[in-house]
N, C-alpha and C positions, 0 to 999 in steps of 0.2 A: 926746720922752722924757718918760714919765709918772712919777708918784710913787705908790707904794703907801702909802695912808694906813691907819691902824689901823682894823680892822673888828671890831666887837662886842667890843672890848677884848682882841683876841687878839694884836696886835702892839704892843710897847711904844712904838715910834716909827716914823716913816715911812721908807720905803726909796726911794732915787732910783736906778733902774737907769742905769748909765753904761757907755758903750762905751769899752774900754781898748785902746790900741794895743799891739801885740806887744812892741816894744822897751821901751816904758815899763813894762810889766808885768814883763818879765824883769829890767830894771835895778832896779826897786823891790824885787823879791824878793831880788836879790843884795845890795843895800845892807843890808836887814834881816838877811840870813843871815850876811854876813861880820862884822857887828858882834856877833852873838850865836851864832856857830857852835858854840862849846863848849857853851852851854846847850841848843841845839837837839839836838846829837848826844847829850848826856847824857840829855835827856828821852826821846828815842826808845830809847836803849839801856836805860834803867831800865824803861820800859814793856815792852820785849821780854823782859827778865829776869823781871819780875814775872809776865808772862803765862805764861812757861815754867815757873816755879816753881809758881805756883798751878795751872796745868794738870796738872803732875805730881802735886801733892797731891790733886787731884780724881780723877785716873786711878788712883792707887795702890789705893784700895779696890776698884775694878773688877778689878784684877789679883788681889787677894786673894780676891775672890768667884769669879773664874775658876778659881783653884787649888782652892778648895773644891768647886766644881761638877765639876771634872775628877776629883777623888777619888771623888765620888759617882756618876760617870757609869756605873759598872758595875751600879748598881741597876736593877731593871726600870722601864721607861717613863721613866727620867730622860733618856735620850738624845733622846726626842721633844720634851721641853720645854726642852732645853738651848739650842737655837737661839733660841727665843722669849725666854728669859731674857737671853741675851747681847744680843739685839737691843734689848730694853727698857733694859738697863744702858748700852749704847752710846749710845742716844738721850738718856738722862738725862745722861750724861757730856758728850756733845757740846753739849747745851743749856746746861749749867752753864759749860762752857768758852766758849761764845759770849757768855753774859752777862758773864763776866769780861773778855773781849776788848772788848766794846762799852763796858763801864764804863771801861776804861783808854783806849779810843779817844776817849771824850768828854773825859777829862782831858788827853790829848795835844793835841786840837784847841783846848781852852781855853788850854793853855800856849802853843801856836803863835800863837793870836790875841793873847795878851799880848806875845809877842816881836815880831810884826808891828806892833803899836801902840806899841812903845817903852816898855811898862810893865814893872815888875819881875816876874819869873817866880819863883815859889816851888814847892818840891817838893810841898807838900800839894795844889796845884792838880791834880796828876796823879791824885789820889784823891778828887776832888770831883765825880764824875759821878753820884752817887746820885740827886739830885733830878731830873735829866734822863734817868735810865736807862730808865723805861718808854717815854717818847716816842722815845728813841734806838733802843731795841730794836724798837719797832713800825716806825719809819722804815727801819731796817736790813733787817728782814724784807720790807717792801714793796719797797724798792729792789732787793734781791737777787732777789726773786721776779719782779719785772717785767723785770729785766735778763736773768734766766735764760729767761723766756718769749720775749723778743725774740731771744735767742741761738739758741733752738731753732727759731724761725721762720727765722732767717738760715741756720742749718745746713740746714734743709729746702730753702731757696732755692739752696743750693750743691750739696747731694747730688743733687738732681733733675737739674740740667743735667749734672753729672759722670757720672751713670749713663747718661743719654742719649748723652753723648759717647763713653763707653767701648763702647757697643753699636754705634756707627756707624763708629768708626775705632780703629785700634791706636795707643795713646798712645806706644808705643816706636818707631813708624815715623817716617821723616823728613818725611812729609807731614802729620804731626799738629800741627806747630808753630802753625798758625793757631788750632786748637781749644784748644791748651794756653795760648796767649797770651790768647785771649778768656776762657777760664775763669779765668785768673789775674787779669785785670782785673775780672771779675765778682766774684771772691772779695774783692779789695781794696775794691771799692765796698761790698759788704755789711759788711765789717769797719769801714769808716769810718762807716757808718750806726749800727752798734753803739756805736762810740766817741762819736758825736754824741749818741746817746740817753743814754749814761752821763754825759756832760758836762752835759747839760741838767738832769738831776735830781740830780747828784752833790754839790751844795752844800747839801743839806737839813740836814746835821748842824750846820755852823756857824750856820745860820739858827735851828735848834732851840736851840742853846746860847746864842746872843746875845739871842734875842727870846722873848717870851711868846706862843707860838703852838702850834697843834696840828700833827699829822703832815701832814695834807693841805695846810694853809696853808704849811708849810715847803717842800713840793714845788712849790707854786704860786709862791712867792717865788723859789725856785731857777730855775724855768723862766723867770720874768720877768727876772731880773738877767742871765741868760746870753744873752738875746736880743741879737743883734748882736755877741756875743763867742764864739759857738760855733765859728766857723772857727779863731780864734786858739787857743782852748782845745784843740780837737781836734788842731791842729798840735803843740801842746806835748805832749799825751799821746803822739802817734805818735813825736815826737822822743825823748821819755823812754824809750819802749819800745825804740826803735832803739839808743839809747846804752846802756841798762841790759841788754838781753837780745840784741838783734840782733848786736852786735859780739862779745859773749861766745859766742853760738852759732856764729858763723863761725869764731872762734878755736878752739873745741873741735873743730869739724869739721876744721880745718886740722891740729890736733895729731893727731887720729886718722888722717888721711891720711898724715902724716909717719911715724907709728909703724908703720902697715901696710906702708910701703915696706921696712922691715926691713934697712936699710943704716946704716952708722955715721954718715955725714954727716947723713942725715935724722933719725936718733935724737938727735943733738946738737941739731939745729934744733928738734926736738920738745921737748926739755928747756928750751931757751931760750924757746920760745914758751909753755911752761907757766909759767915764771917771770914772763914779761911778763903773761900772763893773770891770774896771782895778784895782781900789783900793780894791774892794771886793775880786778879785782873789789873789791879793797880801796878803790880810789878811788871806785867806784860806791857802796859801802856807807857810806864816811866822808864823801863830798861830795855825790854826785848825789841820793841818797835824802833826806838832811836838807834839801838845797836845794829839792827838789821838794815836800817837806812845807810849807816856808815859802812857796813859790810858790803852793800851793793856798789857804792862808788869805789871802795877799796879794791874790790874784785875787778872792776873795770880798769883801774890804774895798773894793777898788777898784771892782768892779762894782756894789756896793750903795751907792756914793756916799760911802764912808768912806775918806778919803785915809790910807794908812799913814803913821804919824808917824815919818819917818826921822830927823828932828832929835831927837825924843825917844829913839829907839833909840841914836843916837850919844851923846847926853848921858848915857844910862843906862850905856853902856859906859865912858865917861870917868869917871863917878862911881864905878864899881866898880874901876877900875884905878888911879886917882890918889887917894892917901890924903889926908884932910883935914888942913889945917895946924893 
């Protein structure tokens, strides 16, 4: 187990990559989350509301410009330039919205780090991402671009065998199950490769926030600290996707099947299933998503050799709930 020492003054202090067991990571994140669950949910909700409001304020001028252009579309040659103008305006609006989202994301990660460390979390921290915004934007573009490139390669690796299989055998026949099973396994393998890639470099943002380093250095540190932890992290990502989306997708499919039966017992069952699904989605939004956010920063702290201060978290909670004498 090596230590990443400061290089050319880019990193403020050394990093000790640490292999973290699955159970220990989950328990540490849960301890930090249950002590500050209200703060965690409030920070995420406030960030979501701010992103929505600011995004609407940014998009409103575009709608006004679109109305003006629509009134002028009857003039000669205006229709030819209309698509180009709309494209430019949409690109500008999308870029501004991305800047706002990354700005708030930096603040959210900073707040989550303070929660995991047992420090006091203040609202202004959510809007303190200005100094790290250029590096965070560059890192986000690089991460999304490379992830998209890997995804396209993986899609090519899936579409090619699928096309070859469809030419050789009828996928609806009873003899096609070996091909379908093999293709399913092949798709799962490629999906796990994509998850592993995203996990390897997905901790660049807390590295940028906590340390004085550049974009490339943050990706290098993220790759180093996830070594030996990628299997655990990939398993957590897959588990989160199954809990958050897999069960919900299965429930929606079941409700559609019950409704399509068009009989009274099945209709009542569909209504009951819809109510259960609503409570389940509420549970995902109120518990699973905030806990996963705390788990993300807890994993970063543990893998980089910084033990999350659970005692500090507990003492902070007690200090906030018990009035001084």
